[in-house]
PDB file of N, CA, C and O in Angstrom, chain B, residues numbered from 101:
ATOM      1  N   MET B 101     102.463  95.524 125.860  1.00  0.00           N
ATOM      2  CA  MET B 101     103.137  96.759 125.524  1.00  0.00           C
ATOM      3  C   MET B 101     103.310  96.849 124.015  1.00  0.00           C
ATOM      4  O   MET B 101     103.800  95.918 123.376  1.00  0.00           O
ATOM      5  N   ASN B 102     102.902  97.978 123.455  1.00  0.00           N
ATOM      6  CA  ASN B 102     103.026  98.187 122.023  1.00  0.00           C
ATOM      7  C   ASN B 102     104.455  98.541 121.634  1.00  0.00           C
ATOM      8  O   ASN B 102     105.167  99.227 122.366  1.00  0.00           O
ATOM      9  N   TYR B 103     104.847  98.065 120.483  1.00  0.00           N
ATOM     10  CA  TYR B 103     106.147  98.397 119.919  1.00  0.00           C
ATOM     11  C   TYR B 103     106.012  99.673 119.091  1.00  0.00           C
ATOM     12  O   TYR B 103     104.945  99.975 118.556  1.00  0.00           O
ATOM     13  N   ARG B 104     107.109 100.406 118.998  1.00  0.00           N
ATOM     14  CA  ARG B 104     107.131 101.621 118.191  1.00  0.00           C
ATOM     15  C   ARG B 104     107.530 101.224 116.776  1.00  0.00           C
ATOM     16  O   ARG B 104     108.469 100.450 116.592  1.00  0.00           O
ATOM     17  N   LEU B 105     106.825 101.748 115.776  1.00  0.00           N
ATOM     18  CA  LEU B 105     107.122 101.433 114.389  1.00  0.00           C
ATOM     19  C   LEU B 105     108.046 102.488 113.801  1.00  0.00           C
ATOM     20  O   LEU B 105     107.801 103.686 113.940  1.00  0.00           O
ATOM     21  N   LEU B 106     109.115 102.034 113.141  1.00  0.00           N
ATOM     22  CA  LEU B 106     110.053 102.920 112.460  1.00  0.00           C
ATOM     23  C   LEU B 106     109.980 102.620 110.970  1.00  0.00           C
ATOM     24  O   LEU B 106     110.112 101.469 110.555  1.00  0.00           O
ATOM     25  N   TYR B 107     109.771 103.661 110.167  1.00  0.00           N
ATOM     26  CA  TYR B 107     109.612 103.501 108.728  1.00  0.00           C
ATOM     27  C   TYR B 107     110.817 104.054 107.987  1.00  0.00           C
ATOM     28  O   TYR B 107     111.336 105.114 108.340  1.00  0.00           O
ATOM     29  N   SER B 108     111.264 103.339 106.960  1.00  0.00           N
ATOM     30  CA  SER B 108     112.302 103.889 106.091  1.00  0.00           C
ATOM     31  C   SER B 108     111.637 104.837 105.103  1.00  0.00           C
ATOM     32  O   SER B 108     110.425 104.773 104.894  1.00  0.00           O
ATOM     33  N   GLY B 109     112.421 105.708 104.502  1.00  0.00           N
ATOM     34  CA  GLY B 109     111.886 106.630 103.504  1.00  0.00           C
ATOM     35  C   GLY B 109     111.288 105.900 102.320  1.00  0.00           C
ATOM     36  O   GLY B 109     110.305 106.352 101.732  1.00  0.00           O
ATOM     37  N   THR B 110     111.882 104.767 101.969  1.00  0.00           N
ATOM     38  CA  THR B 110     111.379 103.957 100.865  1.00  0.00           C
ATOM     39  C   THR B 110     109.968 103.458 101.162  1.00  0.00           C
ATOM     40  O   THR B 110     109.097 103.500 100.294  1.00  0.00           O
ATOM     41  N   VAL B 111     109.747 102.993 102.368  1.00  0.00           N
ATOM     42  CA  VAL B 111     108.436 102.466 102.749  1.00  0.00           C
ATOM     43  C   VAL B 111     107.376 103.565 102.700  1.00  0.00           C
ATOM     44  O   VAL B 111     106.258 103.331 102.240  1.00  0.00           O
ATOM     45  N   CYS B 112     107.717 104.739 103.166  1.00  0.00           N
ATOM     46  CA  CYS B 112     106.758 105.848 103.136  1.00  0.00           C
ATOM     47  C   CYS B 112     106.324 106.132 101.702  1.00  0.00           C
ATOM     48  O   CYS B 112     105.139 106.344 101.446  1.00  0.00           O
ATOM     49  N   ASN B 113     107.269 106.139 100.769  1.00  0.00           N
ATOM     50  CA  ASN B 113     106.935 106.360  99.358  1.00  0.00           C
ATOM     51  C   ASN B 113     106.116 105.209  98.792  1.00  0.00           C
ATOM     52  O   ASN B 113     105.185 105.432  98.018  1.00  0.00           O
ATOM     53  N   GLN B 114     106.450 103.992  99.169  1.00  0.00           N
ATOM     54  CA  GLN B 114     105.712 102.829  98.677  1.00  0.00           C
ATOM     55  C   GLN B 114     104.256 102.893  99.128  1.00  0.00           C
ATOM     56  O   GLN B 114     103.349 102.655  98.331  1.00  0.00           O
ATOM     57  N   ILE B 115     104.030 103.208 100.385  1.00  0.00           N
ATOM     58  CA  ILE B 115     102.665 103.279 100.907  1.00  0.00           C
ATOM     59  C   ILE B 115     101.921 104.442 100.272  1.00  0.00           C
ATOM     60  O   ILE B 115     100.745 104.315  99.930  1.00  0.00           O
ATOM     61  N   ARG B 116     102.588 105.561 100.113  1.00  0.00           N
ATOM     62  CA  ARG B 116     101.963 106.759  99.533  1.00  0.00           C
ATOM     63  C   ARG B 116     101.444 106.486  98.125  1.00  0.00           C
ATOM     64  O   ARG B 116     100.426 107.054  97.728  1.00  0.00           O
ATOM     65  N   ASN B 117     102.122 105.630  97.364  1.00  0.00           N
ATOM     66  CA  ASN B 117     101.752 105.362  95.975  1.00  0.00           C
ATOM     67  C   ASN B 117     100.735 104.236  95.804  1.00  0.00           C
ATOM     68  O   ASN B 117     100.380 103.904  94.673  1.00  0.00           O
ATOM     69  N   LEU B 118     100.269 103.657  96.872  1.00  0.00           N
ATOM     70  CA  LEU B 118      99.288 102.566  96.791  1.00  0.00           C
ATOM     71  C   LEU B 118      97.874 103.103  96.594  1.00  0.00           C
ATOM     72  O   LEU B 118      97.592 104.271  96.861  1.00  0.00           O
ATOM     73  N   HIS B 119      97.002 102.232  96.124  1.00  0.00           N
ATOM     74  CA  HIS B 119      95.582 102.552  95.990  1.00  0.00           C
ATOM     75  C   HIS B 119      95.013 102.855  97.378  1.00  0.00           C
ATOM     76  O   HIS B 119      95.404 102.205  98.348  1.00  0.00           O
ATOM     77  N   PRO B 120      94.103 103.821  97.500  1.00  0.00           N
ATOM     78  CA  PRO B 120      93.573 104.197  98.822  1.00  0.00           C
ATOM     79  C   PRO B 120      92.990 103.037  99.630  1.00  0.00           C
ATOM     80  O   PRO B 120      93.165 102.989 100.847  1.00  0.00           O
ATOM     81  N   GLU B 121      92.304 102.107  98.973  1.00  0.00           N
ATOM     82  CA  GLU B 121      91.749 100.967  99.716  1.00  0.00           C
ATOM     83  C   GLU B 121      92.869 100.093 100.285  1.00  0.00           C
ATOM     84  O   GLU B 121      92.767  99.588 101.403  1.00  0.00           O
ATOM     85  N   LEU B 122      93.918  99.923  99.516  1.00  0.00           N
ATOM     86  CA  LEU B 122      95.042  99.115  99.978  1.00  0.00           C
ATOM     87  C   LEU B 122      95.806  99.819 101.093  1.00  0.00           C
ATOM     88  O   LEU B 122      96.305  99.168 102.011  1.00  0.00           O
ATOM     89  N   LYS B 123      95.900 101.144 101.018  1.00  0.00           N
ATOM     90  CA  LYS B 123      96.543 101.910 102.089  1.00  0.00           C
ATOM     91  C   LYS B 123      95.852 101.653 103.421  1.00  0.00           C
ATOM     92  O   LYS B 123      96.506 101.493 104.452  1.00  0.00           O
ATOM     93  N   ALA B 124      94.536 101.615 103.389  1.00  0.00           N
ATOM     94  CA  ALA B 124      93.772 101.375 104.619  1.00  0.00           C
ATOM     95  C   ALA B 124      94.096  99.993 105.185  1.00  0.00           C
ATOM     96  O   ALA B 124      94.251  99.841 106.397  1.00  0.00           O
ATOM     97  N   VAL B 125      94.198  98.996 104.323  1.00  0.00           N
ATOM     98  CA  VAL B 125      94.523  97.638 104.767  1.00  0.00           C
ATOM     99  C   VAL B 125      95.926  97.607 105.368  1.00  0.00           C
ATOM    100  O   VAL B 125      96.139  97.008 106.422  1.00  0.00           O
ATOM    101  N   ILE B 126      96.877  98.250 104.701  1.00  0.00           N
ATOM    102  CA  ILE B 126      98.262  98.284 105.183  1.00  0.00           C
ATOM    103  C   ILE B 126      98.320  98.970 106.546  1.00  0.00           C
ATOM    104  O   ILE B 126      98.973  98.471 107.462  1.00  0.00           O
ATOM    105  N   ARG B 127      97.648 100.098 106.684  1.00  0.00           N
ATOM    106  CA  ARG B 127      97.664 100.826 107.960  1.00  0.00           C
ATOM    107  C   ARG B 127      97.062  99.999 109.082  1.00  0.00           C
ATOM    108  O   ARG B 127      97.572 100.005 110.202  1.00  0.00           O
ATOM    109  N   THR B 128      95.980  99.286 108.790  1.00  0.00           N
ATOM    110  CA  THR B 128      95.356  98.421 109.793  1.00  0.00           C
ATOM    111  C   THR B 128      96.318  97.324 110.228  1.00  0.00           C
ATOM    112  O   THR B 128      96.454  97.052 111.421  1.00  0.00           O
ATOM    113  N   ARG B 129      96.982  96.697 109.270  1.00  0.00           N
ATOM    114  CA  ARG B 129      97.930  95.626 109.589  1.00  0.00           C
ATOM    115  C   ARG B 129      99.116  96.161 110.391  1.00  0.00           C
ATOM    116  O   ARG B 129      99.621  95.480 111.283  1.00  0.00           O
ATOM    117  N   LEU B 130      99.564  97.388 110.073  1.00  0.00           N
ATOM    118  CA  LEU B 130     100.672  97.980 110.818  1.00  0.00           C
ATOM    119  C   LEU B 130     100.276  98.263 112.268  1.00  0.00           C
ATOM    120  O   LEU B 130     101.082  98.074 113.179  1.00  0.00           O
ATOM    121  N   LYS B 131      99.052  98.711 112.483  1.00  0.00           N
ATOM    122  CA  LYS B 131      98.571  98.946 113.852  1.00  0.00           C
ATOM    123  C   LYS B 131      98.525  97.632 114.625  1.00  0.00           C
ATOM    124  O   LYS B 131      98.904  97.582 115.795  1.00  0.00           O
ATOM    125  N   GLU B 132      98.063  96.574 113.975  1.00  0.00           N
ATOM    126  CA  GLU B 132      98.042  95.252 114.608  1.00  0.00           C
ATOM    127  C   GLU B 132      99.464  94.786 114.931  1.00  0.00           C
ATOM    128  O   GLU B 132      99.718  94.197 115.982  1.00  0.00           O
ATOM    129  N   LEU B 133     100.366  95.060 114.016  1.00  0.00           N
ATOM    130  CA  LEU B 133     101.757  94.643 114.180  1.00  0.00           C
ATOM    131  C   LEU B 133     102.393  95.276 115.415  1.00  0.00           C
ATOM    132  O   LEU B 133     103.195  94.636 116.096  1.00  0.00           O
ATOM    133  N   ALA B 134     102.044  96.514 115.703  1.00  0.00           N
ATOM    134  CA  ALA B 134     102.610  97.197 116.868  1.00  0.00           C
ATOM    135  C   ALA B 134     102.271  96.462 118.164  1.00  0.00           C
ATOM    136  O   ALA B 134     103.061  96.482 119.109  1.00  0.00           O
ATOM    137  N   GLY B 135     101.124  95.825 118.219  1.00  0.00           N
ATOM    138  CA  GLY B 135     100.723  95.089 119.416  1.00  0.00           C
ATOM    139  C   GLY B 135     101.177  93.642 119.431  1.00  0.00           C
ATOM    140  O   GLY B 135     101.405  93.063 120.493  1.00  0.00           O
ATOM    141  N   TYR B 136     101.306  93.063 118.249  1.00  0.00           N
ATOM    142  CA  TYR B 136     101.659  91.646 118.130  1.00  0.00           C
ATOM    143  C   TYR B 136     102.736  91.466 117.064  1.00  0.00           C
ATOM    144  O   TYR B 136     102.432  91.017 115.959  1.00  0.00           O
ATOM    145  N   PRO B 137     103.978  91.803 117.370  1.00  0.00           N
ATOM    146  CA  PRO B 137     105.037  91.792 116.349  1.00  0.00           C
ATOM    147  C   PRO B 137     105.406  90.415 115.811  1.00  0.00           C
ATOM    148  O   PRO B 137     105.973  90.316 114.723  1.00  0.00           O
ATOM    149  N   TYR B 138     105.101  89.364 116.542  1.00  0.00           N
ATOM    150  CA  TYR B 138     105.493  88.030 116.094  1.00  0.00           C
ATOM    151  C   TYR B 138     104.390  87.327 115.303  1.00  0.00           C
ATOM    152  O   TYR B 138     104.472  86.120 115.074  1.00  0.00           O
ATOM    153  N   ASN B 139     103.353  88.067 114.879  1.00  0.00           N
ATOM    154  CA  ASN B 139     102.293  87.487 114.057  1.00  0.00           C
ATOM    155  C   ASN B 139     102.761  87.180 112.644  1.00  0.00           C
ATOM    156  O   ASN B 139     102.168  86.344 111.961  1.00  0.00           O
ATOM    157  N   GLY B 140     103.808  87.841 112.205  1.00  0.00           N
ATOM    158  CA  GLY B 140     104.322  87.627 110.854  1.00  0.00           C
ATOM    159  C   GLY B 140     105.094  86.325 110.743  1.00  0.00           C
ATOM    160  O   GLY B 140     105.425  85.681 111.738  1.00  0.00           O
ATOM    161  N   LYS B 141     105.367  85.964 109.507  1.00  0.00           N
ATOM    162  CA  LYS B 141     106.130  84.748 109.214  1.00  0.00           C
ATOM    163  C   LYS B 141     107.616  85.068 109.270  1.00  0.00           C
ATOM    164  O   LYS B 141     108.071  86.047 108.679  1.00  0.00           O
ATOM    165  N   LYS B 142     108.361  84.246 109.977  1.00  0.00           N
ATOM    166  CA  LYS B 142     109.803  84.422 110.080  1.00  0.00           C
ATOM    167  C   LYS B 142     110.441  83.959 108.769  1.00  0.00           C
ATOM    168  O   LYS B 142     110.202  82.840 108.317  1.00  0.00           O
ATOM    169  N   LEU B 143     111.252  84.827 108.165  1.00  0.00           N
ATOM    170  CA  LEU B 143     111.886  84.482 106.905  1.00  0.00           C
ATOM    171  C   LEU B 143     113.175  83.708 107.153  1.00  0.00           C
ATOM    172  O   LEU B 143     113.755  83.775 108.237  1.00  0.00           O
ATOM    173  N   GLU B 144     113.613  82.975 106.136  1.00  0.00           N
ATOM    174  CA  GLU B 144     114.753  82.072 106.282  1.00  0.00           C
ATOM    175  C   GLU B 144     115.838  82.379 105.269  1.00  0.00           C
ATOM    176  O   GLU B 144     115.698  83.274 104.435  1.00  0.00           O
ATOM    177  N   LYS B 145     116.915  81.626 105.355  1.00  0.00           N
ATOM    178  CA  LYS B 145     118.084  81.689 104.473  1.00  0.00           C
ATOM    179  C   LYS B 145     118.665  83.088 104.459  1.00  0.00           C
ATOM    180  O   LYS B 145     118.941  83.650 105.519  1.00  0.00           O
ATOM    181  N   GLU B 146     118.858  83.671 103.264  1.00  0.00           N
ATOM    182  CA  GLU B 146     119.514  84.973 103.203  1.00  0.00           C
ATOM    183  C   GLU B 146     118.656  86.102 103.761  1.00  0.00           C
ATOM    184  O   GLU B 146     119.156  87.208 103.963  1.00  0.00           O
ATOM    185  N   LEU B 147     117.381  85.846 104.011  1.00  0.00           N
ATOM    186  CA  LEU B 147     116.497  86.855 104.606  1.00  0.00           C
ATOM    187  C   LEU B 147     116.236  86.582 106.092  1.00  0.00           C
ATOM    188  O   LEU B 147     115.295  87.128 106.668  1.00  0.00           O
ATOM    189  N   ALA B 148     117.054  85.754 106.700  1.00  0.00           N
ATOM    190  CA  ALA B 148     116.909  85.450 108.128  1.00  0.00           C
ATOM    191  C   ALA B 148     117.012  86.745 108.930  1.00  0.00           C
ATOM    192  O   ALA B 148     117.825  87.618 108.625  1.00  0.00           O
ATOM    193  N   GLY B 149     116.184  86.851 109.944  1.00  0.00           N
ATOM    194  CA  GLY B 149     116.152  88.056 110.767  1.00  0.00           C
ATOM    195  C   GLY B 149     114.995  88.963 110.396  1.00  0.00           C
ATOM    196  O   GLY B 149     114.624  89.847 111.168  1.00  0.00           O
ATOM    197  N   TYR B 150     114.425  88.754 109.230  1.00  0.00           N
ATOM    198  CA  TYR B 150     113.274  89.529 108.776  1.00  0.00           C
ATOM    199  C   TYR B 150     111.994  88.733 108.999  1.00  0.00           C
ATOM    200  O   TYR B 150     112.014  87.507 109.104  1.00  0.00           O
ATOM    201  N   TYR B 151     110.889  89.456 109.068  1.00  0.00           N
ATOM    202  CA  TYR B 151     109.563  88.857 109.154  1.00  0.00           C
ATOM    203  C   TYR B 151     108.714  89.401 108.016  1.00  0.00           C
ATOM    204  O   TYR B 151     108.974  90.486 107.496  1.00  0.00           O
ATOM    205  N   SER B 152     107.703  88.640 107.636  1.00  0.00           N
ATOM    206  CA  SER B 152     106.793  89.041 106.578  1.00  0.00           C
ATOM    207  C   SER B 152     105.365  88.952 107.104  1.00  0.00           C
ATOM    208  O   SER B 152     104.959  87.923 107.644  1.00  0.00           O
ATOM    209  N   LEU B 153     104.613  90.025 106.945  1.00  0.00           N
ATOM    210  CA  LEU B 153     103.215  90.065 107.381  1.00  0.00           C
ATOM    211  C   LEU B 153     102.334  90.249 106.160  1.00  0.00           C
ATOM    212  O   LEU B 153     102.576  91.137 105.343  1.00  0.00           O
ATOM    213  N   ARG B 154     101.313  89.412 106.032  1.00  0.00           N
ATOM    214  CA  ARG B 154     100.390  89.480 104.892  1.00  0.00           C
ATOM    215  C   ARG B 154      99.417  90.636 105.047  1.00  0.00           C
ATOM    216  O   ARG B 154      98.902  90.907 106.132  1.00  0.00           O
ATOM    217  N   ALA B 155      99.182  91.307 103.927  1.00  0.00           N
ATOM    218  CA  ALA B 155      98.153  92.341 103.832  1.00  0.00           C
ATOM    219  C   ALA B 155      97.544  92.192 102.438  1.00  0.00           C
ATOM    220  O   ALA B 155      98.014  92.807 101.481  1.00  0.00           O
ATOM    221  N   ASN B 156      96.508  91.381 102.332  1.00  0.00           N
ATOM    222  CA  ASN B 156      95.939  90.970 101.045  1.00  0.00           C
ATOM    223  C   ASN B 156      97.034  90.335 100.205  1.00  0.00           C
ATOM    224  O   ASN B 156      97.662  89.370 100.640  1.00  0.00           O
ATOM    225  N   ARG B 157      97.274  90.858  99.010  1.00  0.00           N
ATOM    226  CA  ARG B 157      98.326  90.299  98.156  1.00  0.00           C
ATOM    227  C   ARG B 157      99.658  91.006  98.343  1.00  0.00           C
ATOM    228  O   ARG B 157     100.605  90.763  97.595  1.00  0.00           O
ATOM    229  N   TYR B 158      99.732  91.853  99.307  1.00  0.00           N
ATOM    230  CA  TYR B 158     100.970  92.579  99.607  1.00  0.00           C
ATOM    231  C   TYR B 158     101.617  92.002 100.856  1.00  0.00           C
ATOM    232  O   TYR B 158     100.978  91.307 101.647  1.00  0.00           O
ATOM    233  N   ARG B 159     102.891  92.304 101.012  1.00  0.00           N
ATOM    234  CA  ARG B 159     103.620  91.862 102.187  1.00  0.00           C
ATOM    235  C   ARG B 159     104.329  93.052 102.812  1.00  0.00           C
ATOM    236  O   ARG B 159     104.810  93.948 102.119  1.00  0.00           O
ATOM    237  N   ILE B 160     104.382  93.040 104.133  1.00  0.00           N
ATOM    238  CA  ILE B 160     105.113  94.043 104.904  1.00  0.00           C
ATOM    239  C   ILE B 160     106.335  93.316 105.471  1.00  0.00           C
ATOM    240  O   ILE B 160     106.194  92.360 106.234  1.00  0.00           O
ATOM    241  N   ILE B 161     107.515  93.765 105.101  1.00  0.00           N
ATOM    242  CA  ILE B 161     108.756  93.138 105.547  1.00  0.00           C
ATOM    243  C   ILE B 161     109.342  93.990 106.673  1.00  0.00           C
ATOM    244  O   ILE B 161     109.498  95.202 106.531  1.00  0.00           O
ATOM    245  N   TYR B 162     109.661  93.343 107.787  1.00  0.00           N
ATOM    246  CA  TYR B 162     110.116  94.099 108.958  1.00  0.00           C
ATOM    247  C   TYR B 162     111.092  93.300 109.795  1.00  0.00           C
ATOM    248  O   TYR B 162     111.229  92.086 109.647  1.00  0.00           O
ATOM    249  N   LYS B 163     111.773  94.027 110.691  1.00  0.00           N
ATOM    250  CA  LYS B 163     112.664  93.433 111.689  1.00  0.00           C
ATOM    251  C   LYS B 163     112.203  93.891 113.059  1.00  0.00           C
ATOM    252  O   LYS B 163     111.722  95.012 113.223  1.00  0.00           O
ATOM    253  N   ILE B 164     112.354  93.018 114.038  1.00  0.00           N
ATOM    254  CA  ILE B 164     111.982  93.339 115.414  1.00  0.00           C
ATOM    255  C   ILE B 164     113.245  93.632 116.201  1.00  0.00           C
ATOM    256  O   ILE B 164     114.192  92.846 116.180  1.00  0.00           O
ATOM    257  N   ARG B 165     113.263  94.751 116.889  1.00  0.00           N
ATOM    258  CA  ARG B 165     114.356  95.116 117.791  1.00  0.00           C
ATOM    259  C   ARG B 165     113.804  95.007 119.208  1.00  0.00           C
ATOM    260  O   ARG B 165     113.256  95.962 119.758  1.00  0.00           O
ATOM    261  N   GLU B 166     113.961  93.828 119.777  1.00  0.00           N
ATOM    262  CA  GLU B 166     113.356  93.501 121.078  1.00  0.00           C
ATOM    263  C   GLU B 166     113.819  94.430 122.196  1.00  0.00           C
ATOM    264  O   GLU B 166     113.000  94.894 122.989  1.00  0.00           O
ATOM    265  N   GLN B 167     115.110  94.705 122.270  1.00  0.00           N
ATOM    266  CA  GLN B 167     115.640  95.519 123.368  1.00  0.00           C
ATOM    267  C   GLN B 167     115.067  96.936 123.357  1.00  0.00           C
ATOM    268  O   GLN B 167     114.803  97.510 124.413  1.00  0.00           O
ATOM    269  N   GLU B 168     114.876  97.499 122.159  1.00  0.00           N
ATOM    270  CA  GLU B 168     114.359  98.869 122.059  1.00  0.00           C
ATOM    271  C   GLU B 168     112.843  98.920 121.939  1.00  0.00           C
ATOM    272  O   GLU B 168     112.264 100.006 121.904  1.00  0.00           O
ATOM    273  N   HIS B 169     112.190  97.757 121.874  1.00  0.00           N
ATOM    274  CA  HIS B 169     110.745  97.666 121.652  1.00  0.00           C
ATOM    275  C   HIS B 169     110.333  98.447 120.408  1.00  0.00           C
ATOM    276  O   HIS B 169     109.381  99.226 120.425  1.00  0.00           O
ATOM    277  N   THR B 170     111.083  98.213 119.322  1.00  0.00           N
ATOM    278  CA  THR B 170     110.769  98.858 118.050  1.00  0.00           C
ATOM    279  C   THR B 170     110.667  97.815 116.949  1.00  0.00           C
ATOM    280  O   THR B 170     111.223  96.721 117.043  1.00  0.00           O
ATOM    281  N   ILE B 171     109.951  98.184 115.918  1.00  0.00           N
ATOM    282  CA  ILE B 171     109.824  97.369 114.717  1.00  0.00           C
ATOM    283  C   ILE B 171     110.249  98.246 113.548  1.00  0.00           C
ATOM    284  O   ILE B 171     109.679  99.314 113.326  1.00  0.00           O
ATOM    285  N   GLU B 172     111.242  97.797 112.809  1.00  0.00           N
ATOM    286  CA  GLU B 172     111.713  98.523 111.634  1.00  0.00           C
ATOM    287  C   GLU B 172     110.985  97.990 110.409  1.00  0.00           C
ATOM    288  O   GLU B 172     111.139  96.823 110.048  1.00  0.00           O
ATOM    289  N   ILE B 173     110.192  98.845 109.771  1.00  0.00           N
ATOM    290  CA  ILE B 173     109.484  98.461 108.559  1.00  0.00           C
ATOM    291  C   ILE B 173     110.429  98.739 107.394  1.00  0.00           C
ATOM    292  O   ILE B 173     110.793  99.889 107.144  1.00  0.00           O
ATOM    293  N   HIS B 174     110.830  97.676 106.676  1.00  0.00           N
ATOM    294  CA  HIS B 174     111.832  97.814 105.625  1.00  0.00           C
ATOM    295  C   HIS B 174     111.247  97.908 104.230  1.00  0.00           C
ATOM    296  O   HIS B 174     111.799  98.607 103.381  1.00  0.00           O
ATOM    297  N   TYR B 175     110.142  97.223 103.972  1.00  0.00           N
ATOM    298  CA  TYR B 175     109.638  97.197 102.609  1.00  0.00           C
ATOM    299  C   TYR B 175     108.173  96.787 102.603  1.00  0.00           C
ATOM    300  O   TYR B 175     107.745  95.959 103.407  1.00  0.00           O
ATOM    301  N   VAL B 176     107.411  97.373 101.688  1.00  0.00           N
ATOM    302  CA  VAL B 176     106.019  96.988 101.452  1.00  0.00           C
ATOM    303  C   VAL B 176     105.880  96.799  99.952  1.00  0.00           C
ATOM    304  O   VAL B 176     106.181  97.706  99.176  1.00  0.00           O
ATOM    305  N   GLY B 177     105.424  95.618  99.541  1.00  0.00           N
ATOM    306  CA  GLY B 177     105.291  95.371  98.109  1.00  0.00           C
ATOM    307  C   GLY B 177     104.442  94.160  97.812  1.00  0.00           C
ATOM    308  O   GLY B 177     104.050  93.413  98.709  1.00  0.00           O
ATOM    309  N   HIS B 178     104.164  93.979  96.530  1.00  0.00           N
ATOM    310  CA  HIS B 178     103.344  92.860  96.078  1.00  0.00           C
ATOM    311  C   HIS B 178     104.078  91.549  96.302  1.00  0.00           C
ATOM    312  O   HIS B 178     105.299  91.480  96.157  1.00  0.00           O
ATOM    313  N   ARG B 179     103.348  90.535  96.647  1.00  0.00           N
ATOM    314  CA  ARG B 179     103.945  89.249  97.005  1.00  0.00           C
ATOM    315  C   ARG B 179     104.682  88.581  95.850  1.00  0.00           C
ATOM    316  O   ARG B 179     105.557  87.748  96.080  1.00  0.00           O
ATOM    317  N   LYS B 180     104.342  88.934  94.607  1.00  0.00           N
ATOM    318  CA  LYS B 180     104.944  88.249  93.462  1.00  0.00           C
ATOM    319  C   LYS B 180     106.447  88.490  93.352  1.00  0.00           C
ATOM    320  O   LYS B 180     107.172  87.635  92.843  1.00  0.00           O
ATOM    321  N   ASP B 181     106.923  89.644  93.823  1.00  0.00           N
ATOM    322  CA  ASP B 181     108.342  89.923  93.639  1.00  0.00           C
ATOM    323  C   ASP B 181     109.028  90.556  94.849  1.00  0.00           C
ATOM    324  O   ASP B 181     110.191  90.950  94.759  1.00  0.00           O
ATOM    325  N   ILE B 182     108.343  90.658  95.955  1.00  0.00           N
ATOM    326  CA  ILE B 182     108.915  91.388  97.094  1.00  0.00           C
ATOM    327  C   ILE B 182     110.169  90.715  97.647  1.00  0.00           C
ATOM    328  O   ILE B 182     111.103  91.407  98.056  1.00  0.00           O
ATOM    329  N   TYR B 183     110.211  89.406  97.668  1.00  0.00           N
ATOM    330  CA  TYR B 183     111.358  88.723  98.259  1.00  0.00           C
ATOM    331  C   TYR B 183     112.602  88.866  97.376  1.00  0.00           C
ATOM    332  O   TYR B 183     113.715  89.002  97.884  1.00  0.00           O
ATOM    333  N   GLU B 184     112.408  88.834  96.048  1.00  0.00           N
ATOM    334  CA  GLU B 184     113.539  89.040  95.138  1.00  0.00           C
ATOM    335  C   GLU B 184     114.063  90.469  95.259  1.00  0.00           C
ATOM    336  O   GLU B 184     115.275  90.684  95.280  1.00  0.00           O
ATOM    337  N   VAL B 185     113.170  91.434  95.338  1.00  0.00           N
ATOM    338  CA  VAL B 185     113.559  92.838  95.477  1.00  0.00           C
ATOM    339  C   VAL B 185     114.326  93.038  96.790  1.00  0.00           C
ATOM    340  O   VAL B 185     115.346  93.727  96.817  1.00  0.00           O
ATOM    341  N   LEU B 186     113.839  92.443  97.857  1.00  0.00           N
ATOM    342  CA  LEU B 186     114.507  92.586  99.157  1.00  0.00           C
ATOM    343  C   LEU B 186     115.904  91.970  99.123  1.00  0.00           C
ATOM    344  O   LEU B 186     116.842  92.538  99.682  1.00  0.00           O
ATOM    345  N   ARG B 187     116.052  90.816  98.474  1.00  0.00           N
ATOM    346  CA  ARG B 187     117.372  90.197  98.343  1.00  0.00           C
ATOM    347  C   ARG B 187     118.337  91.131  97.608  1.00  0.00           C
ATOM    348  O   ARG B 187     119.496  91.276  97.998  1.00  0.00           O
ATOM    349  N   GLU B 188     117.841  91.759  96.544  1.00  0.00           N
ATOM    350  CA  GLU B 188     118.678  92.699  95.785  1.00  0.00           C
ATOM    351  C   GLU B 188     119.066  93.912  96.624  1.00  0.00           C
ATOM    352  O   GLU B 188     120.196  94.392  96.530  1.00  0.00           O
ATOM    353  N   LEU B 189     118.157  94.404  97.431  1.00  0.00           N
ATOM    354  CA  LEU B 189     118.440  95.556  98.283  1.00  0.00           C
ATOM    355  C   LEU B 189     119.494  95.227  99.338  1.00  0.00           C
ATOM    356  O   LEU B 189     120.279  96.093  99.726  1.00  0.00           O
ATOM    357  N   LYS B 190     119.511  93.978  99.800  1.00  0.00           N
ATOM    358  CA  LYS B 190     120.471  93.574 100.837  1.00  0.00           C
ATOM    359  C   LYS B 190     121.881  93.481 100.294  1.00  0.00           C
ATOM    360  O   LYS B 190     122.840  93.595 101.057  1.00  0.00           O
ATOM    361  N   GLU B 191     122.030  93.275  98.988  1.00  0.00           N
ATOM    362  CA  GLU B 191     123.376  93.099  98.405  1.00  0.00           C
ATOM    363  C   GLU B 191     124.110  94.397  98.275  1.00  0.00           C
ATOM    364  O   GLU B 191     125.248  94.418  97.805  1.00  0.00           O
TER     365      GLU B 191
END
C-alpha cells in the first residue's frame, strides 16, 4: 500500500527552485518513497523521528505517520548543510 505524501510550503518552494535535472531525480525518489517509506536513514539525537533519503547530493527529510499512512516531507536541501538548517528550524 502506497503512502500519501504531504508537502510543506517550504518544500514546494525548495523543489521549484532546483535545476530541472535535479527536480526529476527528487520526484523519482519521492515516488519511490511513497511505496517504501522506510528506505531512508533514520536520524538520531535531536532529529530523532525524522528520516533522510538520498537524492544525489541532496537529501529529502521526512516523517512517517504510520496510522494515517502518510509521509510528511519537511525539507529538501543539499547534504552539506541540511541537517544544521533542520536543527535551526526545529528550535
